[in-house]
SELOMI-915858 format. One record per residue (C-alpha): residue in one letter; x, y, z; residue number from 1. Coordinates in Angstrom, 2 decimals. Layout:
N
- A / X / Y / Z / NUM
...
***
This chain:
242
- M / 121.07 / -11.20 / 56.19 / 1
- S / 122.13 / -12.17 / 59.70 / 2
- L / 125.17 / -10.29 / 60.98 / 3
- P / 127.11 / -11.90 / 63.84 / 4
- S / 128.59 / -9.63 / 66.47 / 5
- P / 132.04 / -8.19 / 65.67 / 6
- G / 133.61 / -10.17 / 68.44 / 7
- S / 132.35 / -13.59 / 67.37 / 8
- G / 135.03 / -16.20 / 67.32 / 9
- G / 135.90 / -19.00 / 64.94 / 10
- D / 137.50 / -18.65 / 61.55 / 11
- D / 135.76 / -15.30 / 60.97 / 12
- T / 138.35 / -13.48 / 63.07 / 13
- L / 140.99 / -14.41 / 60.51 / 14
- S / 139.04 / -13.34 / 57.45 / 15
- G / 140.35 / -9.75 / 57.38 / 16
- E / 143.95 / -10.52 / 58.32 / 17
- F / 145.17 / -9.53 / 54.85 / 18
- G / 143.71 / -6.02 / 55.12 / 19
- A / 141.88 / -6.58 / 51.86 / 20
- K / 139.90 / -3.73 / 50.30 / 21
- V / 136.28 / -4.64 / 49.61 / 22
- L / 134.08 / -2.58 / 47.30 / 23
- V / 130.39 / -3.05 / 48.17 / 24
- I / 128.00 / -1.90 / 45.43 / 25
- D / 124.41 / -2.02 / 46.70 / 26
- D / 121.56 / 0.51 / 46.72 / 27
- D / 120.18 / -0.87 / 50.00 / 28
- A / 121.53 / 1.67 / 52.51 / 29
- S / 120.87 / -0.54 / 55.55 / 30
- L / 122.62 / -3.53 / 54.04 / 31
- L / 125.54 / -1.38 / 52.88 / 32
- R / 125.89 / 0.05 / 56.38 / 33
- A / 125.65 / -3.39 / 58.03 / 34
- L / 128.27 / -4.90 / 55.72 / 35
- T / 130.58 / -1.94 / 56.26 / 36
- I / 130.38 / -2.29 / 60.04 / 37
- S / 130.76 / -6.07 / 60.07 / 38
- L / 133.59 / -6.26 / 57.51 / 39
- T / 135.49 / -3.34 / 59.02 / 40
- A / 135.33 / -5.05 / 62.42 / 41
- R / 137.08 / -8.02 / 60.86 / 42
- G / 139.95 / -6.00 / 59.42 / 43
- Y / 138.71 / -5.33 / 55.91 / 44
- E / 138.85 / -1.89 / 54.34 / 45
- V / 135.38 / -1.18 / 52.94 / 46
- V / 134.46 / 1.18 / 50.10 / 47
- G / 130.76 / 1.72 / 49.39 / 48
- A / 128.77 / 2.67 / 46.28 / 49
- R / 125.01 / 3.02 / 45.83 / 50
- T / 124.76 / 2.99 / 42.01 / 51
- G / 126.38 / 1.15 / 39.13 / 52
- E / 128.03 / 4.33 / 37.91 / 53
- Q / 129.56 / 5.00 / 41.33 / 54
- G / 130.68 / 1.38 / 41.54 / 55
- L / 132.52 / 1.50 / 38.23 / 56
- D / 134.20 / 4.75 / 39.25 / 57
- Q / 135.29 / 3.33 / 42.61 / 58
- A / 136.54 / 0.13 / 40.98 / 59
- A / 138.70 / 2.11 / 38.57 / 60
- H / 140.12 / 4.58 / 41.08 / 61
- R / 140.23 / 2.67 / 44.40 / 62
- H / 141.48 / -0.67 / 43.01 / 63
- P / 139.65 / -3.00 / 45.44 / 64
- D / 140.79 / -6.55 / 46.07 / 65
- V / 137.25 / -7.88 / 45.73 / 66
- V / 133.82 / -6.52 / 44.72 / 67
- L / 130.50 / -7.42 / 46.37 / 68
- L / 127.87 / -6.51 / 43.81 / 69
- D / 124.07 / -6.32 / 43.81 / 70
- L / 122.49 / -6.97 / 40.42 / 71
- G / 119.39 / -4.81 / 40.90 / 72
- L / 120.97 / -1.35 / 40.88 / 73
- P / 119.48 / 1.95 / 39.72 / 74
- G / 120.93 / 3.32 / 36.49 / 75
- I / 123.57 / 0.90 / 35.24 / 76
- D / 122.57 / -2.49 / 36.62 / 77
- G / 124.88 / -5.10 / 38.08 / 78
- V / 125.20 / -7.04 / 34.85 / 79
- E / 126.60 / -3.96 / 33.10 / 80
- V / 128.92 / -3.31 / 36.05 / 81
- I / 130.39 / -6.80 / 35.63 / 82
- R / 130.77 / -6.21 / 31.91 / 83
- G / 132.48 / -2.88 / 32.56 / 84
- I / 134.92 / -4.19 / 35.16 / 85
- R / 135.78 / -7.23 / 33.09 / 86
- G / 136.72 / -4.90 / 30.26 / 87
- W / 139.96 / -4.14 / 32.08 / 88
- S / 140.26 / -6.16 / 35.29 / 89
- S / 140.10 / -9.70 / 36.68 / 90
- M / 139.45 / -8.52 / 40.26 / 91
- P / 137.17 / -11.02 / 42.03 / 92
- I / 133.44 / -10.22 / 41.89 / 93
- I / 130.90 / -11.84 / 44.20 / 94
- V / 127.30 / -11.14 / 43.21 / 95
- L / 124.78 / -10.48 / 46.00 / 96
- S / 121.28 / -10.62 / 44.62 / 97
- A / 117.66 / -11.20 / 45.56 / 98
- R / 117.03 / -12.48 / 42.07 / 99
- H / 116.28 / -16.18 / 42.25 / 100
- Q / 115.90 / -16.79 / 38.52 / 101
- S / 118.64 / -19.06 / 37.24 / 102
- I / 119.07 / -16.90 / 34.13 / 103
- S / 120.36 / -13.98 / 36.27 / 104
- K / 122.91 / -16.23 / 37.94 / 105
- V / 124.03 / -17.78 / 34.68 / 106
- Q / 124.35 / -14.39 / 32.97 / 107
- A / 126.41 / -12.96 / 35.83 / 108
- L / 128.74 / -15.97 / 35.87 / 109
- D / 129.06 / -16.00 / 32.08 / 110
- L / 130.14 / -12.35 / 32.15 / 111
- G / 132.90 / -13.13 / 34.63 / 112
- A / 131.50 / -13.04 / 38.17 / 113
- D / 133.49 / -15.36 / 40.43 / 114
- D / 130.71 / -16.32 / 42.82 / 115
- Y / 127.02 / -15.75 / 43.51 / 116
- I / 125.13 / -15.50 / 46.82 / 117
- T / 121.35 / -15.15 / 46.93 / 118
- K / 119.83 / -12.79 / 49.51 / 119
- P / 119.14 / -13.27 / 52.34 / 120
- F / 122.47 / -14.79 / 53.28 / 121
- G / 124.44 / -15.39 / 56.47 / 122
- M / 127.57 / -13.46 / 57.32 / 123
- D / 129.49 / -16.68 / 57.94 / 124
- E / 128.77 / -17.78 / 54.37 / 125
- L / 129.82 / -14.42 / 52.94 / 126
- L / 133.09 / -14.40 / 54.89 / 127
- A / 133.88 / -17.91 / 53.70 / 128
- R / 133.26 / -16.93 / 50.07 / 129
- L / 135.47 / -13.85 / 50.53 / 130
- R / 138.31 / -15.95 / 51.88 / 131
- V / 138.08 / -18.31 / 48.92 / 132
- V / 138.25 / -15.66 / 46.19 / 133
- L / 140.97 / -13.68 / 47.97 / 134
- R / 143.18 / -16.76 / 48.11 / 135
- R / 143.00 / -17.27 / 44.37 / 136
- P / 145.98 / -16.08 / 42.34 / 137
- T / 145.21 / -12.90 / 40.43 / 138
- A / 146.56 / -11.48 / 37.21 / 139
- G / 149.44 / -9.04 / 37.25 / 140
- S / 149.17 / -5.29 / 37.35 / 141
- E / 146.03 / -4.09 / 35.62 / 142
- Q / 145.39 / -0.58 / 34.42 / 143
- P / 141.98 / 0.75 / 33.40 / 144
- R / 143.66 / 3.35 / 31.15 / 145
- V / 145.77 / 2.52 / 28.10 / 146
- E / 147.96 / 5.28 / 26.69 / 147
- A / 148.95 / 5.23 / 23.03 / 148
- E / 150.41 / 7.82 / 20.69 / 149
- G / 147.84 / 10.59 / 20.48 / 150
- F / 144.96 / 8.77 / 22.18 / 151
- T / 143.92 / 7.26 / 25.49 / 152
- V / 141.48 / 4.40 / 26.08 / 153
- D / 139.74 / 4.45 / 29.47 / 154
- L / 138.40 / 0.92 / 29.78 / 155
- A / 136.58 / 1.58 / 33.05 / 156
- A / 134.72 / 4.66 / 31.78 / 157
- K / 134.31 / 3.25 / 28.24 / 158
- R / 135.77 / 6.47 / 26.86 / 159
- V / 138.38 / 7.29 / 24.23 / 160
- T / 140.12 / 10.65 / 23.98 / 161
- R / 142.48 / 11.91 / 21.30 / 162
- N / 144.73 / 14.79 / 22.27 / 163
- G / 142.39 / 15.43 / 25.18 / 164
- V / 139.21 / 15.51 / 23.08 / 165
- D / 136.52 / 12.82 / 23.31 / 166
- V / 136.34 / 10.51 / 20.31 / 167
- H / 132.88 / 9.15 / 19.49 / 168
- L / 132.97 / 5.41 / 18.82 / 169
- T / 129.93 / 3.40 / 17.84 / 170
- P / 129.12 / 0.45 / 20.12 / 171
- K / 130.70 / -2.00 / 17.65 / 172
- E / 133.81 / 0.16 / 17.26 / 173
- W / 134.17 / 0.31 / 21.04 / 174
- D / 133.72 / -3.45 / 21.38 / 175
- M / 136.51 / -4.05 / 18.87 / 176
- V / 138.85 / -1.52 / 20.48 / 177
- E / 138.15 / -3.00 / 23.91 / 178
- V / 138.97 / -6.57 / 22.85 / 179
- L / 142.20 / -5.54 / 21.13 / 180
- V / 143.39 / -3.17 / 23.85 / 181
- R / 142.78 / -5.82 / 26.50 / 182
- N / 145.21 / -8.07 / 24.61 / 183
- P / 148.19 / -5.79 / 23.84 / 184
- G / 150.76 / -7.35 / 21.55 / 185
- R / 148.70 / -10.51 / 21.10 / 186
- L / 147.14 / -11.69 / 17.87 / 187
- V / 143.37 / -11.79 / 18.22 / 188
- S / 141.91 / -14.12 / 15.62 / 189
- Q / 139.25 / -13.04 / 13.16 / 190
- R / 136.90 / -15.63 / 14.58 / 191
- Q / 137.37 / -14.42 / 18.15 / 192
- L / 136.79 / -10.79 / 17.18 / 193
- L / 133.65 / -11.63 / 15.22 / 194
- H / 132.37 / -13.70 / 18.12 / 195
- D / 133.10 / -11.01 / 20.73 / 196
- V / 131.80 / -8.06 / 18.70 / 197
- W / 128.84 / -9.51 / 16.76 / 198
- G / 128.15 / -12.87 / 18.34 / 199
- P / 128.65 / -16.57 / 17.53 / 200
- E / 126.43 / -16.47 / 14.44 / 201
- Y / 128.84 / -14.08 / 12.67 / 202
- E / 132.11 / -16.02 / 12.90 / 203
- T / 132.74 / -16.09 / 9.14 / 204
- E / 131.86 / -12.52 / 8.10 / 205
- T / 135.45 / -11.27 / 7.94 / 206
- E / 134.47 / -8.33 / 5.70 / 207
- Y / 132.72 / -6.82 / 8.72 / 208
- L / 136.08 / -6.71 / 10.50 / 209
- R / 137.89 / -5.03 / 7.62 / 210
- V / 135.32 / -2.24 / 7.48 / 211
- L / 135.23 / -1.79 / 11.27 / 212
- V / 139.01 / -1.72 / 11.67 / 213
- G / 139.22 / 0.85 / 8.88 / 214
- R / 136.79 / 3.11 / 10.73 / 215
- V / 138.70 / 2.74 / 14.00 / 216
- R / 141.98 / 3.59 / 12.29 / 217
- R / 140.55 / 6.74 / 10.73 / 218
- K / 139.39 / 7.89 / 14.16 / 219
- L / 142.46 / 6.97 / 16.23 / 220
- E / 145.59 / 6.51 / 14.11 / 221
- V / 147.77 / 9.52 / 13.26 / 222
- D / 148.05 / 8.16 / 9.70 / 223
- H / 145.31 / 5.60 / 9.09 / 224
- S / 146.97 / 4.49 / 5.83 / 225
- R / 150.05 / 3.44 / 7.81 / 226
- P / 148.62 / 2.23 / 11.11 / 227
- R / 150.97 / 2.12 / 14.06 / 228
- H / 148.64 / 0.62 / 16.68 / 229
- F / 145.93 / -1.46 / 14.99 / 230
- H / 147.71 / -4.00 / 12.82 / 231
- T / 146.28 / -6.56 / 10.40 / 232
- E / 147.73 / -10.06 / 10.20 / 233
- P / 146.37 / -11.11 / 6.78 / 234
- G / 144.11 / -14.13 / 6.93 / 235
- M / 144.64 / -14.48 / 10.67 / 236
- G / 143.43 / -11.56 / 12.74 / 237
- Y / 144.40 / -8.25 / 14.30 / 238
- R / 146.87 / -6.99 / 16.86 / 239
- F / 147.05 / -3.88 / 19.04 / 240
- E / 150.47 / -2.41 / 19.76 / 241
- P / 150.50 / 0.38 / 22.41 / 242
***
């Protein structure tokens, strides 16, 4: 990546005028340092992370305006970071990756990345992409934690606690809880839930949903026979009420 000097002119000098907070998640220490210096010189506030786990934690607690994300991370890779962030936030994500295979790009974009730049890249290009995503309207206030009676869902950490004690959810149970909690008060159709939890080939197996919702209620509701939070709309779908 070529980094122009901090004092270079042109449109670059305007790119940080909003004081935007940029989270850079990349295990390449030299690139992370170079981006921090160059973006800070242009008025951005930069937060760095070297692993996927650190990136998810910083995203949840520092609330950046945009994320620059490498796909090839140690531990949790970039694809899982996108999946984790999109579980609770629509903050812009620009993928920075040396992976040239189209499948990596398509997967990242399908999971919700806003843009994709292949390494090596020029700083002028990166600044232009930043300006574009930062000008887009964003969703309203987003919270990675959802509080309900007796339990808390931490969407960023993929963790559920009940009265302060961790609740073990199976991957499918978590997927269902995540979809419903991300849509509070909204009816989520049976077909959408089946698609999101099991995949497109399972869009008619509504019995799977009945069993899964029953298990979630037993783990999270105060009285699973009279659910207060996970409601069934017969023949239509399910609704989460905080």
